[in-house]
PDB file as gemmi writes it, atoms N, CA and C in Angstrom:
CRYST1    1.000    1.000    1.000  90.00  90.00  90.00 P 1                      
ATOM      1  N   UNK A   1       5.316  17.317  -5.230  1.00  0.00           N  
ATOM      2  CA  UNK A   1       4.427  17.003  -4.143  1.00  0.00           C  
ATOM      3  C   UNK A   1       3.824  18.297  -3.610  1.00  0.00           C  
ATOM      4  N   UNK A   2       2.526  18.301  -3.448  1.00  0.00           N  
ATOM      5  CA  UNK A   2       1.809  19.483  -2.985  1.00  0.00           C  
ATOM      6  C   UNK A   2       1.690  19.432  -1.461  1.00  0.00           C  
ATOM      7  N   UNK A   3       2.407  20.309  -0.760  1.00  0.00           N  
ATOM      8  CA  UNK A   3       2.400  20.300   0.696  1.00  0.00           C  
ATOM      9  C   UNK A   3       1.603  21.454   1.288  1.00  0.00           C  
ATOM     10  N   UNK A   4       0.857  22.149   0.465  1.00  0.00           N  
ATOM     11  CA  UNK A   4       0.090  23.283   0.975  1.00  0.00           C  
ATOM     12  C   UNK A   4      -1.089  22.818   1.811  1.00  0.00           C  
ATOM     13  N   UNK A   5      -1.560  23.684   2.654  1.00  0.00           N  
ATOM     14  CA  UNK A   5      -2.754  23.407   3.453  1.00  0.00           C  
ATOM     15  C   UNK A   5      -3.991  23.508   2.557  1.00  0.00           C  
ATOM     16  N   UNK A   6      -4.988  22.641   2.792  1.00  0.00           N  
ATOM     17  CA  UNK A   6      -6.205  22.734   1.985  1.00  0.00           C  
ATOM     18  C   UNK A   6      -6.975  24.011   2.329  1.00  0.00           C  
ATOM     19  N   UNK A   7      -7.630  24.569   1.314  1.00  0.00           N  
ATOM     20  CA  UNK A   7      -8.440  25.752   1.596  1.00  0.00           C  
ATOM     21  C   UNK A   7      -9.773  25.313   2.208  1.00  0.00           C  
ATOM     22  N   UNK A   8     -10.588  26.251   2.571  1.00  0.00           N  
ATOM     23  CA  UNK A   8     -11.840  25.953   3.277  1.00  0.00           C  
ATOM     24  C   UNK A   8     -12.788  25.109   2.434  1.00  0.00           C  
ATOM     25  N   UNK A   9     -12.852  25.374   1.133  1.00  0.00           N  
ATOM     26  CA  UNK A   9     -13.735  24.598   0.247  1.00  0.00           C  
ATOM     27  C   UNK A   9     -13.283  23.139   0.199  1.00  0.00           C  
ATOM     28  N   UNK A  10     -11.973  22.920   0.022  1.00  0.00           N  
ATOM     29  CA  UNK A  10     -11.452  21.549   0.000  1.00  0.00           C  
ATOM     30  C   UNK A  10     -11.722  20.839   1.327  1.00  0.00           C  
ATOM     31  N   UNK A  11     -11.517  21.545   2.410  1.00  0.00           N  
ATOM     32  CA  UNK A  11     -11.741  20.943   3.733  1.00  0.00           C  
ATOM     33  C   UNK A  11     -13.207  20.527   3.892  1.00  0.00           C  
ATOM     34  N   UNK A  12     -14.131  21.367   3.452  1.00  0.00           N  
ATOM     35  CA  UNK A  12     -15.558  21.018   3.538  1.00  0.00           C  
ATOM     36  C   UNK A  12     -15.890  19.811   2.653  1.00  0.00           C  
ATOM     37  N   UNK A  13     -15.283  19.755   1.464  1.00  0.00           N  
ATOM     38  CA  UNK A  13     -15.511  18.607   0.582  1.00  0.00           C  
ATOM     39  C   UNK A  13     -15.012  17.319   1.232  1.00  0.00           C  
ATOM     40  N   UNK A  14     -13.824  17.383   1.837  1.00  0.00           N  
ATOM     41  CA  UNK A  14     -13.275  16.199   2.514  1.00  0.00           C  
ATOM     42  C   UNK A  14     -14.187  15.764   3.656  1.00  0.00           C  
ATOM     43  N   UNK A  15     -14.625  16.726   4.455  1.00  0.00           N  
ATOM     44  CA  UNK A  15     -15.492  16.394   5.582  1.00  0.00           C  
ATOM     45  C   UNK A  15     -16.799  15.766   5.112  1.00  0.00           C  
ATOM     46  N   UNK A  16     -17.347  16.264   4.007  1.00  0.00           N  
ATOM     47  CA  UNK A  16     -18.573  15.687   3.455  1.00  0.00           C  
ATOM     48  C   UNK A  16     -18.321  14.250   2.982  1.00  0.00           C  
ATOM     49  N   UNK A  17     -17.174  14.010   2.335  1.00  0.00           N  
ATOM     50  CA  UNK A  17     -16.838  12.660   1.887  1.00  0.00           C  
ATOM     51  C   UNK A  17     -16.654  11.718   3.079  1.00  0.00           C  
ATOM     52  N   UNK A  18     -15.956  12.174   4.108  1.00  0.00           N  
ATOM     53  CA  UNK A  18     -15.755  11.343   5.296  1.00  0.00           C  
ATOM     54  C   UNK A  18     -17.088  11.044   5.987  1.00  0.00           C  
ATOM     55  N   UNK A  19     -17.960  12.033   6.066  1.00  0.00           N  
ATOM     56  CA  UNK A  19     -19.265  11.831   6.692  1.00  0.00           C  
ATOM     57  C   UNK A  19     -20.076  10.808   5.906  1.00  0.00           C  
ATOM     58  N   UNK A  20     -20.070  10.927   4.570  1.00  0.00           N  
ATOM     59  CA  UNK A  20     -20.804   9.964   3.738  1.00  0.00           C  
ATOM     60  C   UNK A  20     -20.233   8.560   3.927  1.00  0.00           C  
ATOM     61  N   UNK A  21     -18.908   8.437   3.957  1.00  0.00           N  
ATOM     62  CA  UNK A  21     -18.269   7.129   4.135  1.00  0.00           C  
ATOM     63  C   UNK A  21     -18.615   6.532   5.495  1.00  0.00           C  
ATOM     64  N   UNK A  22     -18.698   7.369   6.513  1.00  0.00           N  
ATOM     65  CA  UNK A  22     -18.979   6.846   7.855  1.00  0.00           C  
ATOM     66  C   UNK A  22     -20.399   6.303   7.976  1.00  0.00           C  
ATOM     67  N   UNK A  23     -21.273   6.693   7.073  1.00  0.00           N  
ATOM     68  CA  UNK A  23     -22.653   6.217   7.103  1.00  0.00           C  
ATOM     69  C   UNK A  23     -22.832   4.882   6.372  1.00  0.00           C  
ATOM     70  N   UNK A  24     -21.824   4.469   5.607  1.00  0.00           N  
ATOM     71  CA  UNK A  24     -21.924   3.206   4.877  1.00  0.00           C  
ATOM     72  C   UNK A  24     -21.724   2.033   5.837  1.00  0.00           C  
ATOM     73  N   UNK A  25     -22.320   0.894   5.534  1.00  0.00           N  
ATOM     74  CA  UNK A  25     -22.104  -0.290   6.360  1.00  0.00           C  
ATOM     75  C   UNK A  25     -20.631  -0.716   6.326  1.00  0.00           C  
ATOM     76  N   UNK A  26     -20.190  -1.351   7.391  1.00  0.00           N  
ATOM     77  CA  UNK A  26     -18.802  -1.754   7.511  1.00  0.00           C  
ATOM     78  C   UNK A  26     -18.348  -2.627   6.348  1.00  0.00           C  
ATOM     79  N   UNK A  27     -19.182  -3.540   5.903  1.00  0.00           N  
ATOM     80  CA  UNK A  27     -18.818  -4.430   4.788  1.00  0.00           C  
ATOM     81  C   UNK A  27     -18.448  -3.625   3.537  1.00  0.00           C  
ATOM     82  N   UNK A  28     -19.204  -2.593   3.235  1.00  0.00           N  
ATOM     83  CA  UNK A  28     -18.920  -1.768   2.056  1.00  0.00           C  
ATOM     84  C   UNK A  28     -17.662  -0.936   2.278  1.00  0.00           C  
ATOM     85  N   UNK A  29     -17.510  -0.384   3.483  1.00  0.00           N  
ATOM     86  CA  UNK A  29     -16.303   0.408   3.765  1.00  0.00           C  
ATOM     87  C   UNK A  29     -15.054  -0.449   3.626  1.00  0.00           C  
ATOM     88  N   UNK A  30     -15.107  -1.690   4.094  1.00  0.00           N  
ATOM     89  CA  UNK A  30     -13.942  -2.569   3.978  1.00  0.00           C  
ATOM     90  C   UNK A  30     -13.670  -2.952   2.529  1.00  0.00           C  
ATOM     91  N   UNK A  31     -14.718  -3.124   1.744  1.00  0.00           N  
ATOM     92  CA  UNK A  31     -14.522  -3.476   0.335  1.00  0.00           C  
ATOM     93  C   UNK A  31     -13.727  -2.395  -0.400  1.00  0.00           C  
ATOM     94  N   UNK A  32     -13.981  -1.136  -0.063  1.00  0.00           N  
ATOM     95  CA  UNK A  32     -13.304  -0.036  -0.746  1.00  0.00           C  
ATOM     96  C   UNK A  32     -12.063   0.455  -0.014  1.00  0.00           C  
ATOM     97  N   UNK A  33     -11.734  -0.134   1.127  1.00  0.00           N  
ATOM     98  CA  UNK A  33     -10.607   0.346   1.927  1.00  0.00           C  
ATOM     99  C   UNK A  33      -9.256  -0.125   1.399  1.00  0.00           C  
ATOM    100  N   UNK A  34      -9.227  -1.220   0.681  1.00  0.00           N  
ATOM    101  CA  UNK A  34      -7.964  -1.796   0.245  1.00  0.00           C  
ATOM    102  C   UNK A  34      -7.884  -1.795  -1.274  1.00  0.00           C  
ATOM    103  N   UNK A  35      -6.751  -1.400  -1.778  1.00  0.00           N  
ATOM    104  CA  UNK A  35      -6.539  -1.352  -3.225  1.00  0.00           C  
ATOM    105  C   UNK A  35      -5.519  -2.429  -3.572  1.00  0.00           C  
ATOM    106  N   UNK A  36      -5.885  -3.330  -4.456  1.00  0.00           N  
ATOM    107  CA  UNK A  36      -4.991  -4.405  -4.870  1.00  0.00           C  
ATOM    108  C   UNK A  36      -4.010  -3.852  -5.889  1.00  0.00           C  
ATOM    109  N   UNK A  37      -2.742  -3.956  -5.600  1.00  0.00           N  
ATOM    110  CA  UNK A  37      -1.695  -3.472  -6.489  1.00  0.00           C  
ATOM    111  C   UNK A  37      -0.776  -4.629  -6.844  1.00  0.00           C  
ATOM    112  N   UNK A  38      -0.558  -4.837  -8.127  1.00  0.00           N  
ATOM    113  CA  UNK A  38       0.362  -5.878  -8.576  1.00  0.00           C  
ATOM    114  C   UNK A  38       1.781  -5.502  -8.174  1.00  0.00           C  
ATOM    115  N   UNK A  39       2.475  -6.448  -7.552  1.00  0.00           N  
ATOM    116  CA  UNK A  39       3.866  -6.250  -7.168  1.00  0.00           C  
ATOM    117  C   UNK A  39       4.710  -7.205  -8.000  1.00  0.00           C  
ATOM    118  N   UNK A  40       5.516  -6.668  -8.927  1.00  0.00           N  
ATOM    119  CA  UNK A  40       6.314  -7.538  -9.795  1.00  0.00           C  
ATOM    120  C   UNK A  40       7.164  -8.501  -8.970  1.00  0.00           C  
ATOM    121  N   UNK A  41       7.317  -9.693  -9.467  1.00  0.00           N  
ATOM    122  CA  UNK A  41       8.091 -10.782  -8.881  1.00  0.00           C  
ATOM    123  C   UNK A  41       7.393 -11.339  -7.643  1.00  0.00           C  
ATOM    124  N   UNK A  42       7.029 -10.514  -6.672  1.00  0.00           N  
ATOM    125  CA  UNK A  42       6.380 -11.004  -5.452  1.00  0.00           C  
ATOM    126  C   UNK A  42       5.067 -11.714  -5.765  1.00  0.00           C  
ATOM    127  N   UNK A  43       4.299 -11.192  -6.691  1.00  0.00           N  
ATOM    128  CA  UNK A  43       2.987 -11.758  -7.014  1.00  0.00           C  
ATOM    129  C   UNK A  43       3.041 -12.834  -8.097  1.00  0.00           C  
ATOM    130  N   UNK A  44       4.232 -13.149  -8.576  1.00  0.00           N  
ATOM    131  CA  UNK A  44       4.346 -14.073  -9.701  1.00  0.00           C  
ATOM    132  C   UNK A  44       4.414 -15.545  -9.297  1.00  0.00           C  
ATOM    133  N   UNK A  45       4.475 -15.847  -8.015  1.00  0.00           N  
ATOM    134  CA  UNK A  45       4.494 -17.233  -7.539  1.00  0.00           C  
ATOM    135  C   UNK A  45       3.563 -17.340  -6.337  1.00  0.00           C  
ATOM    136  N   UNK A  46       2.908 -18.486  -6.164  1.00  0.00           N  
ATOM    137  CA  UNK A  46       1.976 -18.616  -5.040  1.00  0.00           C  
ATOM    138  C   UNK A  46       2.670 -18.546  -3.681  1.00  0.00           C  
ATOM    139  N   UNK A  47       3.914 -19.005  -3.595  1.00  0.00           N  
ATOM    140  CA  UNK A  47       4.662 -18.891  -2.344  1.00  0.00           C  
ATOM    141  C   UNK A  47       6.148 -19.104  -2.616  1.00  0.00           C  
ATOM    142  N   UNK A  48       6.945 -18.715  -1.681  1.00  0.00           N  
ATOM    143  CA  UNK A  48       8.385 -18.966  -1.714  1.00  0.00           C  
ATOM    144  C   UNK A  48       8.809 -19.315  -0.298  1.00  0.00           C  
ATOM    145  N   UNK A  49       9.833 -20.133  -0.178  1.00  0.00           N  
ATOM    146  CA  UNK A  49      10.361 -20.421   1.152  1.00  0.00           C  
ATOM    147  C   UNK A  49      11.884 -20.340   1.105  1.00  0.00           C  
ATOM    148  N   UNK A  50      12.455 -19.964   2.215  1.00  0.00           N  
ATOM    149  CA  UNK A  50      13.895 -19.786   2.329  1.00  0.00           C  
ATOM    150  C   UNK A  50      14.377 -20.472   3.592  1.00  0.00           C  
ATOM    151  N   UNK A  51      15.599 -20.948   3.565  1.00  0.00           N  
ATOM    152  CA  UNK A  51      16.162 -21.632   4.729  1.00  0.00           C  
ATOM    153  C   UNK A  51      16.638 -20.671   5.803  1.00  0.00           C  
ATOM    154  N   UNK A  52      16.874 -19.434   5.426  1.00  0.00           N  
ATOM    155  CA  UNK A  52      17.346 -18.465   6.422  1.00  0.00           C  
ATOM    156  C   UNK A  52      16.911 -17.061   6.019  1.00  0.00           C  
ATOM    157  N   UNK A  53      16.951 -16.171   6.983  1.00  0.00           N  
ATOM    158  CA  UNK A  53      16.641 -14.772   6.708  1.00  0.00           C  
ATOM    159  C   UNK A  53      17.682 -14.179   5.777  1.00  0.00           C  
ATOM    160  N   UNK A  54      18.923 -14.598   5.912  1.00  0.00           N  
ATOM    161  CA  UNK A  54      19.992 -14.098   5.033  1.00  0.00           C  
ATOM    162  C   UNK A  54      19.711 -14.482   3.580  1.00  0.00           C  
ATOM    163  N   UNK A  55      19.247 -15.709   3.370  1.00  0.00           N  
ATOM    164  CA  UNK A  55      18.907 -16.153   2.015  1.00  0.00           C  
ATOM    165  C   UNK A  55      17.737 -15.328   1.460  1.00  0.00           C  
ATOM    166  N   UNK A  56      16.743 -15.089   2.292  1.00  0.00           N  
ATOM    167  CA  UNK A  56      15.594 -14.266   1.882  1.00  0.00           C  
ATOM    168  C   UNK A  56      16.038 -12.852   1.514  1.00  0.00           C  
ATOM    169  N   UNK A  57      16.869 -12.248   2.352  1.00  0.00           N  
ATOM    170  CA  UNK A  57      17.338 -10.880   2.084  1.00  0.00           C  
ATOM    171  C   UNK A  57      18.171 -10.813   0.819  1.00  0.00           C  
ATOM    172  N   UNK A  58      19.006 -11.816   0.586  1.00  0.00           N  
ATOM    173  CA  UNK A  58      19.807 -11.848  -0.646  1.00  0.00           C  
ATOM    174  C   UNK A  58      18.900 -11.966  -1.866  1.00  0.00           C  
ATOM    175  N   UNK A  59      17.856 -12.798  -1.755  1.00  0.00           N  
ATOM    176  CA  UNK A  59      16.908 -12.943  -2.860  1.00  0.00           C  
ATOM    177  C   UNK A  59      16.198 -11.617  -3.133  1.00  0.00           C  
ATOM    178  N   UNK A  60      15.741 -10.952  -2.083  1.00  0.00           N  
ATOM    179  CA  UNK A  60      15.062  -9.662  -2.238  1.00  0.00           C  
ATOM    180  C   UNK A  60      15.967  -8.655  -2.942  1.00  0.00           C  
ATOM    181  N   UNK A  61      17.220  -8.568  -2.497  1.00  0.00           N  
ATOM    182  CA  UNK A  61      18.161  -7.605  -3.074  1.00  0.00           C  
ATOM    183  C   UNK A  61      18.432  -7.899  -4.546  1.00  0.00           C  
ATOM    184  N   UNK A  62      18.475  -9.178  -4.905  1.00  0.00           N  
ATOM    185  CA  UNK A  62      18.800  -9.554  -6.286  1.00  0.00           C  
ATOM    186  C   UNK A  62      17.595  -9.518  -7.220  1.00  0.00           C  
ATOM    187  N   UNK A  63      16.407  -9.822  -6.710  1.00  0.00           N  
ATOM    188  CA  UNK A  63      15.249 -10.043  -7.586  1.00  0.00           C  
ATOM    189  C   UNK A  63      14.200  -8.943  -7.603  1.00  0.00           C  
ATOM    190  N   UNK A  64      14.058  -8.193  -6.533  1.00  0.00           N  
ATOM    191  CA  UNK A  64      12.945  -7.249  -6.443  1.00  0.00           C  
ATOM    192  C   UNK A  64      13.356  -5.841  -6.853  1.00  0.00           C  
ATOM    193  N   UNK A  65      12.444  -5.111  -7.517  1.00  0.00           N  
ATOM    194  CA  UNK A  65      12.739  -3.721  -7.864  1.00  0.00           C  
ATOM    195  C   UNK A  65      12.919  -2.884  -6.590  1.00  0.00           C  
ATOM    196  N   UNK A  66      13.812  -1.918  -6.651  1.00  0.00           N  
ATOM    197  CA  UNK A  66      14.094  -1.064  -5.489  1.00  0.00           C  
ATOM    198  C   UNK A  66      12.853  -0.368  -4.957  1.00  0.00           C  
ATOM    199  N   UNK A  67      11.949   0.034  -5.865  1.00  0.00           N  
ATOM    200  CA  UNK A  67      10.801   0.832  -5.430  1.00  0.00           C  
ATOM    201  C   UNK A  67       9.830   0.063  -4.536  1.00  0.00           C  
ATOM    202  N   UNK A  68       9.947  -1.265  -4.474  1.00  0.00           N  
ATOM    203  CA  UNK A  68       9.096  -2.035  -3.571  1.00  0.00           C  
ATOM    204  C   UNK A  68       9.536  -1.884  -2.121  1.00  0.00           C  
ATOM    205  N   UNK A  69      10.783  -1.493  -1.906  1.00  0.00           N  
ATOM    206  CA  UNK A  69      11.252  -1.236  -0.551  1.00  0.00           C  
ATOM    207  C   UNK A  69      11.720  -2.454   0.215  1.00  0.00           C  
ATOM    208  N   UNK A  70      12.044  -3.551  -0.468  1.00  0.00           N  
ATOM    209  CA  UNK A  70      12.508  -4.751   0.215  1.00  0.00           C  
ATOM    210  C   UNK A  70      14.024  -4.868   0.212  1.00  0.00           C  
ATOM    211  N   UNK A  71      14.705  -3.850  -0.247  1.00  0.00           N  
ATOM    212  CA  UNK A  71      16.167  -3.900  -0.303  1.00  0.00           C  
ATOM    213  C   UNK A  71      16.784  -3.613   1.062  1.00  0.00           C  
ATOM    214  N   UNK A  72      18.099  -3.659   1.124  1.00  0.00           N  
ATOM    215  CA  UNK A  72      18.773  -3.374   2.404  1.00  0.00           C  
ATOM    216  C   UNK A  72      18.484  -1.973   2.881  1.00  0.00           C  
ATOM    217  N   UNK A  73      18.389  -1.804   4.178  1.00  0.00           N  
ATOM    218  CA  UNK A  73      18.144  -0.474   4.757  1.00  0.00           C  
ATOM    219  C   UNK A  73      19.374   0.396   4.560  1.00  0.00           C  
ATOM    220  N   UNK A  74      19.126   1.642   4.327  1.00  0.00           N  
ATOM    221  CA  UNK A  74      20.239   2.577   4.108  1.00  0.00           C  
ATOM    222  C   UNK A  74      20.606   3.223   5.420  1.00  0.00           C  
TER     223      UNK A  74                                                      
END                                                                             
């Protein structure tokens, strides 16, 4: 992970990109604001229902990959 501060050239490029984005109509900005990402298991059924939160949490722990972040809190 790169945690360095951006140099002046990078900062100017970012500011130019932000300025250009701010000039676009809201409809276009919203279209590009969200990125659809497939989530294994979660996206594989139109809906799921559970009788209790405990049942839901047990299902999450058993069925979902850890990297999705639905497992028990540490």
